[in-house]
N, C-alpha and C positions, 0 to 999 in steps of 0.2 A: 503504509506501515502495517505489518501483519499482526493481527490481534485475535486471539481465541479466548472463548469463555467456556469454562467447564462447570457443569452443575451436577453435584453428587447429592442424591436424595435417599434418605432412609425414613422410616416412620418417626424417628426421634428428632432428626435435624436435617436441615438443608445447608450444604456448603457450596460456595461459589468461588472459583479461582479465575482471575483475569491474567492471561499470559500475553506478553509482548515479545515477539521474536523468540518464542519458546521459553522465556524466563517468567516466573511467577511474579507479578507486580502487585496484585491485591488479593486479599482473602476476606471473605464475608461468611459468617456463620449465624444461622438463625435456628434456635431450638424450639420444638413444638411447645415445651413447657415454659419457655422464656422468650416469647416473641417480642420484638422491639415495639415501642409505643410511638416513636417519632412520626408525626403526620396524622395520628389519630385525633379525631374531634370528639369532644365530650360536652354534654350539658352538665356542668358541675355546680356544686353548692358551696358558697364561701363559708368556711368553718371558723376562720379567725382572721382578723385584720390587725396588723402590727404597724401602727403609725411610726414608731421609732425606727423601724427598718424599712419603711415605705414598701411593704410587701404584705402578702396575704397567703394563707393556706387554703387550698380548695379541695373539697372531697369530690373525686371523680370516680369513685367506686373501687379504688385499689386499696391494698393493705395499708399504704402510707399516703397521707395527704400530699398533694402536689403543691409546688411553690410558684407563686405569681408575683413578679416585681412590678412596681409602678411603671418602669420604663417599657414593659411589655403589654401595657394596657392602652389600647388605641384611644379610648375615650379620655385618657388623662394627658395625652400629648397635645401641646399647644406651644407654638414658638414664643408667644408673648406672655402667656399665663398658664404654665403647666399646673395641673390640678394635683393636690396631695391625694394619696390613696384613700384616706378616710372620707373624702368628699365624693369619691367615685364608687366605692364598694361598702357594703355593710354585711354583717353576719347573717346567714340564712338566705342571702340573695342567690338566685340562679343566674348562671353566666355561661355563655358558649365559649369554649377555650380549645386550643390545639396544643398538643405536646410538641415542644421544640427541642427537648433534651430528655433522653431516657433516664430513669433512676440509676444513679451510679454510687456504689458503695452504700453509705448510710443516708444519702440524699435522695429525696423524692424526685419525681419527674418535674421538669420546668415547663411552664405554660406560657402561652401568649393569647391575647384576645384577637390578634390580627390573623385571620384565617387565610391560608394559602393552599390551593389545590393544584397539584402537579399533574400535567398531562405529558404527552410524548414530546411536544415541541413548545408548549406554553406553560406558564404558571399563572393561574387565575387568582387575583387578589380582589375578592368581592367587595371589600370595604374601601378600596382605593379607586382612583380615576385615571391615574397615569399609565403610560405604556413605557416600561423599561426594557433594556436590551442587555444581554449578557456581556460582561466586560471583555470576554475572550474574543468577541467580534470587534476587532479594533478599527477596521476601515469605516470611516464616517459615511461614505456614500452607500456602502452595504447596509449600515445601520438604518439610514434614512429610508432605503428601499424596503427593508423588512417592516419598518413602522408603517409605511404606506400600504403594504400588502395586507397587514393585519387590520388596519382601519377600514379597508374596503370589505373585509369579511364580517366585521362586527355588525349585528343587527341594529337598526335605527332605534335609538332610545335604550340600547343595551347598557346596563350598569356594570360597574366594576373595572378594575385595571388588570393589566397583564404584564408579565415579564417574558420576553422572547428568549428561549433557550438557544444555546450554541447550535444544536442540530437543526434548528428551524431554517437555516440558510440553504439546506438541501431538500426541504420539504416542498411538495407540490401544493397547489392551491386547495385541492380537494382534501388533502391531509390536514392542512391548517384549519380548514372549515370544519372538518370532523372533530378536531381537538376542541375548537371553540364550542361546538354544539354539545360535546360530551361534558365539558367543564361547567357550562351553564346548567345542564340537566342535573349534574351531581350537586351543585350548590342549591338548586331548588329542592332536591330530595332532602338535603341536610336541614334546610330551613323548615320544611314541612314536618320532619320528625321532631325537631327541637321544640316546635310549638305544641305538640300533642303528647309529650312524654315527660313524666316527672323526673327531676334530678335526684341523685346523680345517675347518668346513663351514658353509655358509649353511643355516639350518633353515627360515626363513620370510622371504619378501620382501614388503615393503609394497606396497600397491596403486599402480599407475602414476598419473600426474597426472590423466589424463582420468577415471579412476574416483574419485579423491579429491575431484573436484569435487562429486560427488553426496553423498559422506559428510561432507566438511568445509566446503565453501563454500556449498552451496545451503541455503536457508532458506525460511520462510514468505513472506518478502519477494521471493523469486525469482519473476519472472513468466515468464522464458523462458531456455532454454539452447540456444544455437545452435552446431551442430557442422558443420564444413565437410568432413568425411571420412565417406563412406558406411560404411566398415568400422567406424570408431570409433563412429559414431552407433548402429549395430546392437549393438555390444558394450555400450555404456553403457546403452542402452535395455533390453537383456536383464538387465543388472545391476540397473537400477532396478526392473524388474518383480519381482525377487526381494527386494530390500532396501529400496528407497525408492519405494514405489508412488505416493506423492503427487507424485512428480516425473516420472512416465512421460509424462503429457500435455504437459509443459512442454519436453520434449526435441525439438528440431526440426532436421532436416537442411537446412543452408544450401546451395542449389544455384545461386545466381546467379553470373554470370561475374565480376563485380567481386570481388576478394579481400575476405574477411570483415573483416580488420583494417583495410583501407583504407576500407571503407564507414563504419566507426565511428570512424575517426581514431586508432586504436590505434597504428599505425606512427609517426605524428607524436608521440604521447605518449612512445613508447619513446625516440625521438631526443632529446626534451626532457629525459627523465629521466637521460640520460647527461651532461648539461651541468652546469656549476657554478652557473649563474645560473637562477633561477626568477622570472619576472615576475609580479607581482600585478596584478589588474585595476585597482586604484586608481593604479598608477604606481610603487608601491614594488617591492622585489624581495628575494629571498633569495640568499645565496651559501652553497653547500654544499661542504664539503671533507671527504673521507675520508682518514684516516691509519691507520697500523697500530694505534695505541693508542685512538683515539676519532674521532668525527665531530663537526664544528662546523657550526652553522647561524647565519649572521649576517643580521639583519634591517635593511634600509635603507629610507628614505622615498622615495629616487629623486626622481621628478618630481611626487609627490603633494603637494598643498597643500589642506588643508581650508579651508572658508570662514569658520571661526570663530576658531581660535587655533592656535598651534604645538603646544601640549599636546594639543589635540584631534586634530591631524593625526597625532601620534605614537601616540596611543591607538587611533585607527581603523586605522592601519597595522599595529599589533601584533595587534589583534583579527583582522584578515584573515590575517595571517601565521600565527596559531595554527592556523587551519584548513588553510592551505597546508602547514605543517610536518607535521601529522598525515597528510595525504595523501601527501606525499613520502616519509615513513618507510615507508608501505605500498608505494608504487610502486617505490621503489628497494630495498626490503627491507633498510634500514639497521639494524644491530644493535650491541650492545655499549654503551659509554659514549657518550652524546650530550650535547653542551653547546649550549644555545640562547642566543644573544646578542640579546635583544630590544632595541629602541631604548630608551634610558634614560627612565624615567618618574619624576617626583617624587611623584606622588600614590599613596599606599598603596592607595586605593580602585581606581585604574586597574590597579595590579599584581594585585590580587585578582581583578578582572574578567577580565584576560587569562589568568591562571592557571586560572580556572574555565572559560573558553572553550576553552583547550587541553585540559583534562581531559575536557570534553564531546566534543571532536573526536577524542580518542584512544580514547574508549570503543567506537568502531566496530572497533578493531583486534583481530584474532584472536590476536595474539602477546602473551605476558605481558610486562609492563613495570612500572617504578617511576618515579614523578615526584616530584621534590622542589621546594620553593618557591624564591624568589629568594635567591641568596647575597648576601653583603655587597658583592660586586663587580657585582651586578645581573644575574648569569647564572642560568639555570635548568638544573639538572642532572637527567638522566634516564637510565635504562637500558632497553634493549629486547632481549629474548632473541634471541640469534643462533644459529639452527639450520642455516642454509645460507648460501651465498655471496650477497653483494649483487648486484643487477642488473648493476652496472658490472663486477664481478669475473667474472660469467658471460659477458658479451658483449664485454669489452674486455681488453686487455693493456697493459703499460707501453710507452710510446713508445720505440722503439729509438734515436731520436735524442737525446732528453733523459733517457732512463732513468727515466721517471716523475716527474722533477722539476717538469715543467710549464713549464720555461724552457730556453733554450739559450744558450750563450755567444755574445757578439756577434762579428762578423767581425773587429773590431779586436782583441778579446781573443785570438782564434786567431792573428792576425798576430804578436802579441807572443810567444805561445807558440812559434811557428815560429822566430822570430828567436833566442830563447833555445836552442831545440833545435839550430839551425845552429851556434851557438857550441860546444855540447857535442860535436857530431859532429866539428867541425873540430879540437878539442883531442885527440880520441881517434883519428881516422883522417886519413891524408894522402891525401885523394881529389884527383883531377884537377879535378872539378867537382861541385857540389851541385845536385840538381834538386828543387824543391818541387812536390809534387802536392797540390792542394787544391780546394775547391769554387769555383764561379764567383765568388761574393761575396768570398771571401778573396783570390783572384787579382786581381780588379778593384781591391781596396783596395791591394794591393802595386804595381799599375801606376799608381795615382793618388796618394792621400794619403800612403801609406807607401813611395812609390818612393825617397825620399831615405834613409829608414831602411835599406832593403834595399841601396842603393848604398854607404852608409857601412859596413855590415857586410861587404860583399864586399871592400872595401878593407882592412878590419881583419883579416880572415882570409886575405887574399891569394889567394882562389879565386873563380872566377866562379859565380854563382848563377842558374840558369834556372827558369822558371815553367811549369807545365802544369796546365790545368783537367782535373779528373776529375769527369765529370758524375754518376757514381754515388755520389760522396761527399756526406755530409750536411755542414752548415756546421761541425760540430765535428771532422770527420775530416780528417786530412792525413797525408802521408808524406814523408819526406826520403830521397831516393835518392842514393847515392854512385856517381859515374861515374869 
């Protein structure tokens, strides 16, 4: 399968697009002023313990205290006798923690005391003893062979556990050995610094986005990595020569005049990924709505009509939508609870086929998720792990006019609000004249359809009312001036 990775770098931000057969499948954006924290290790100081919530707030040197739940404290876990958080932590205590979820919205970062260090082929778990294997390696013989290979490479008396990543089945012995050596050295450095530094302090910072491309995104299917920055190209090529030698020849410096993301249509895909509507090739479409609690995706047939029957039209639209949904989840980085509203199908066979197609399409996702079948209401419920902000939250903010509602009050509604406001002001103040300042649309309505209402009110309060257009006002803004 042909896969290309594009890296666009400016002093302000790094953007990465993963293309499969020419179509953009993933988008990642990291800004210099807002670098992600996931994977960073800190020596923090417990600022508050909350027994009622079985959680604690930990100062790790950020603007907001980070959140630590008892379930993420390794020392509190016990099959027979789990410890309450007040028995494990106390205020003022220094504690080594790792960020497992970036700050999102008003929530601080989420922490864990179980440290994990990611390499190219392995994930090192210094506080564990087991060797786990990626679930994507399904063959039991292959899993056992990988476990034996790793055991042969571990030094005698070496502590810690490992998770063998999917790409490890293609690694040579020397590459696995280098990964083991690197991860042990990294953990030793973290321990040494944590013992000699007062809290709160950052102990280890995760790789930047450009370097994570080589570690986390590239695979045997990757045919080329295009980088449009000479400096970044040199840095990641040097990194690849040390840690991912199989990728060295695939890293290319893009030097053409036309912007890299323009050439491959990525800028257009970013714009589309910020909209509610996603058109399908058949003529159907998706409507995607993000809320604080969950994300809903509604499937519609639109103008698509199959040549056979209405049931066949619905079935084909849902099959196409399954692939589009999986792609949009990756593109937009949607996480949390996700509700899918496919078009209603009467056939149980069609439902199973759509669910199977969705499962297959989701298998390409690098993010952990759960998928449930159709509910009694015909909805599909799923979750996708949320570790960072969605694309829209990174690139957009709530509209200052509608305050994120997606709608604004009509000019007529504002007219009536102003009329009620004039009555309130007239009862409280004995002004000589009232002047209404509002947008052009509202003033036009007062001069036309609502002119009689304004005249009647002026007679009722016994004071003249003048109108003034304020070009800087949005349709919902207005002011009543007492003269």
